[in-house]
C-alpha positions as CSV (number, residue, x, y, z in Angstrom):
1,M,116.2,-207.8,86.1
2,S,116.3,-204.9,88.4
3,I,114.0,-202.0,88.5
4,N,116.5,-199.8,87.0
5,E,116.9,-202.1,84.1
6,K,113.1,-202.3,83.6
7,Q,113.0,-198.6,83.6
8,L,115.9,-198.3,81.3
9,N,114.3,-200.8,78.9
10,K,111.0,-198.9,79.1
11,F,112.9,-195.7,78.4
12,L,114.8,-197.3,75.5
13,D,111.5,-198.7,74.1
14,A,110.0,-195.2,74.4
15,I,112.9,-193.7,72.6
16,K,112.8,-196.4,69.9
17,E,109.0,-195.9,69.4
18,D,109.5,-192.1,69.3
19,A,112.4,-192.6,66.8
20,N,110.1,-194.9,64.7
21,I,107.4,-192.3,64.8
22,Q,109.9,-189.6,63.8
23,A,111.3,-191.7,61.1
24,E,107.9,-192.5,59.6
25,S,107.0,-188.7,59.8
26,L,110.3,-187.9,58.1
27,D,109.7,-190.5,55.5
28,S,106.2,-189.2,54.9
29,K,107.4,-185.6,54.8
30,T,110.2,-186.6,52.4
31,Q,107.8,-188.5,50.1
32,S,105.4,-185.5,50.2
33,Y,108.3,-183.1,49.4
34,I,109.5,-185.4,46.5
35,N,105.9,-185.7,45.2
36,E,105.5,-181.9,45.3
37,E,108.9,-181.3,43.6
38,L,108.0,-183.9,40.9
39,E,104.7,-182.2,40.3
40,I,106.4,-178.8,40.0
41,Y,109.0,-180.3,37.6
42,K,106.2,-182.0,35.6
43,K,104.4,-178.7,35.3
44,Q,107.6,-177.0,34.2
45,L,108.3,-179.7,31.6
46,T,104.7,-179.6,30.4
47,G,104.9,-175.8,30.2
48,N,108.3,-175.9,28.5
49,Y,107.0,-178.6,26.1
50,S,103.9,-176.4,25.2
51,E,106.2,-173.4,24.7
52,Y,108.5,-175.5,22.6
53,I,105.7,-176.8,20.5
54,T,104.2,-173.2,20.1
55,R,107.6,-171.9,19.2
56,E,108.3,-174.6,16.7
57,K,104.9,-174.2,15.1
58,A,105.6,-170.5,14.7
59,N,109.1,-171.2,13.2
60,V,107.6,-173.7,10.7
61,K,104.9,-171.2,9.8
62,R,107.5,-168.5,9.2
63,A,109.6,-170.8,7.1
64,V,106.5,-171.8,5.0
65,I,105.5,-168.2,4.5
66,K,109.0,-167.2,3.6
67,K,109.3,-170.0,1.1
68,Y,105.9,-169.2,-0.4
69,S,106.8,-165.5,-0.6
70,R,110.1,-166.3,-2.3
71,E,108.4,-168.7,-4.8
72,K,105.7,-166.2,-5.5
73,L,108.3,-163.5,-6.2
74,E,110.3,-165.8,-8.4
75,A,107.1,-166.7,-10.3
76,K,106.3,-163.0,-10.7
77,N,109.9,-162.4,-12.0
78,R,109.6,-165.3,-14.5
79,L,106.2,-163.9,-15.6
80,Y,107.6,-160.4,-15.9
81,T,110.6,-161.6,-17.9
82,K,108.3,-163.7,-20.2
83,R,105.9,-160.8,-20.6
84,N,108.7,-158.4,-21.5
85,A,110.1,-160.9,-24.1
86,I,106.6,-161.2,-25.7
87,I,106.3,-157.4,-25.7
88,D,109.7,-157.0,-27.2
89,E,108.8,-159.5,-29.9
90,V,105.5,-157.7,-30.6
91,F,107.3,-154.4,-31.0
92,E,110.1,-155.8,-33.1
93,K,107.3,-156.9,-35.5
94,A,105.8,-153.4,-35.3
95,V,109.2,-151.9,-36.2
96,K,109.3,-154.2,-39.3
97,K,105.7,-153.2,-40.2
98,L,106.7,-149.5,-40.0
99,E,109.8,-150.2,-42.2
100,E,107.4,-151.9,-44.7
101,Y,105.1,-148.9,-44.4
102,K,108.0,-146.5,-45.2
103,A,108.4,-148.3,-48.6
104,T,104.8,-147.3,-49.6
105,D,103.5,-144.1,-51.2
106,K,101.4,-143.6,-48.1
107,Y,104.5,-142.9,-46.0
108,K,105.4,-139.7,-48.0
109,A,101.9,-138.4,-47.4
110,Y,102.1,-139.3,-43.7
111,L,105.4,-137.6,-43.3
112,L,104.4,-134.4,-45.1
113,S,100.9,-134.2,-43.4
114,G,102.6,-134.5,-39.9
115,I,105.0,-131.7,-40.7
116,Y,102.2,-129.6,-42.2
117,A,99.9,-130.0,-39.2
118,A,102.8,-129.1,-36.8
119,K,103.7,-126.0,-38.9
120,A,100.1,-124.9,-39.3
121,S,99.7,-124.9,-35.5
122,F,102.5,-122.2,-35.3
123,D,102.4,-120.6,-38.7
124,G,105.0,-117.9,-39.3
125,I,107.3,-119.1,-36.6
126,E,110.8,-120.3,-37.4
127,C,111.3,-124.0,-37.0
128,E,113.8,-126.8,-37.3
129,I,112.6,-130.1,-38.8
130,S,114.5,-133.3,-38.2
131,I,113.9,-136.4,-40.4
132,S,115.6,-139.7,-40.9
133,R,118.7,-139.7,-43.0
134,N,116.9,-142.4,-45.1
135,D,114.2,-139.8,-45.9
136,A,116.6,-137.4,-47.6
137,T,114.7,-137.9,-50.9
138,Y,111.8,-136.0,-49.3
139,E,114.0,-133.0,-48.1
140,N,113.0,-130.7,-51.0
141,D,109.3,-131.5,-50.6
142,I,109.5,-130.7,-46.9
143,K,111.4,-127.4,-47.6
144,A,108.7,-126.4,-50.1
145,L,105.9,-127.3,-47.7
146,A,107.5,-125.6,-44.6
147,G,108.8,-122.4,-46.2
148,A,112.0,-120.4,-45.9
149,K,111.8,-120.0,-42.1
150,C,112.4,-123.7,-41.5
151,N,115.6,-125.7,-41.6
152,V,115.6,-129.4,-42.4
153,S,118.2,-131.7,-40.8
154,L,118.9,-135.3,-41.4
155,C,119.3,-137.5,-38.3
156,D,120.6,-141.0,-37.7
157,N,118.6,-141.5,-34.5
158,I,115.2,-141.1,-36.3
159,S,114.0,-144.1,-38.3
160,G,110.9,-142.4,-39.7
161,G,108.5,-139.5,-39.3
162,A,109.7,-136.1,-38.2
163,I,110.4,-133.9,-35.2
164,V,109.5,-130.3,-35.5
165,F,111.1,-127.9,-33.0
166,F,110.1,-124.2,-32.6
167,P,113.1,-122.7,-30.8
168,K,111.6,-119.2,-30.1
169,I,108.7,-120.7,-28.1
170,S,110.5,-123.9,-27.0
171,I,107.9,-126.3,-28.3
172,V,108.7,-129.7,-29.8
173,I,106.2,-131.8,-31.8
174,D,107.5,-135.3,-32.1
175,N,105.9,-137.4,-34.9
176,S,108.9,-139.7,-35.2
177,F,108.4,-143.5,-35.3
178,E,110.4,-143.7,-32.1
179,A,107.9,-141.4,-30.2
180,L,105.0,-143.3,-31.8
181,L,106.4,-146.7,-30.7
182,K,107.2,-145.4,-27.2
183,D,103.6,-144.1,-26.8
184,C,102.2,-147.3,-28.1
185,R,104.4,-149.4,-25.7
186,E,103.3,-147.3,-22.7
187,K,99.7,-147.6,-23.7
188,F,100.1,-151.3,-24.3
189,L,101.6,-151.8,-20.8
190,M,98.6,-149.9,-19.3
191,T,95.7,-151.1,-21.4
192,K,97.0,-154.2,-23.3
193,E,95.7,-152.4,-26.4
194,L,98.1,-152.3,-29.4
195,K,97.1,-149.9,-32.1
196,I,99.5,-147.8,-34.2
197,N,97.7,-144.9,-35.8
198,L,99.4,-143.7,-39.0
């Protein structure tokens, strides 16, 4: 081997060694880069996973609250419907009791005393008295009690009691069964107390 060949071999060995060093460095840098990228990707996945879990928990919570609210509203509606049915039943019975009351002698006294009290409050003022068509038998008693300045009319929309209207002063005193039941129903809804004062 000549000197040139030795030098050339040394030169080639040096280049190979430098290439090996460069290759190892490149492999090391590549592995570091891959590890860094994997770490970043892992953090992103972990973050995305946490966000996903948080978002899904919130969605489930909203769905549960929505379902609970809907069921609560439906329960209230069922309760309201049931309560109204019971109230209607109670007041149907009250109407029957008032019809039974109309068949007694006490009813005539109730009717006349209500008209007398209304008329006494505004004595001497012309009035119009409306009574149930079924109470026509009391019309003469009412005219005698109220006097000449009062007209008596028979109405189909009154089941009992009387409505006294004073047109000159625009005052109405409603002692009809309908007004009595309406007042009782309103009071019952507010206080749960059912008492019909006759």
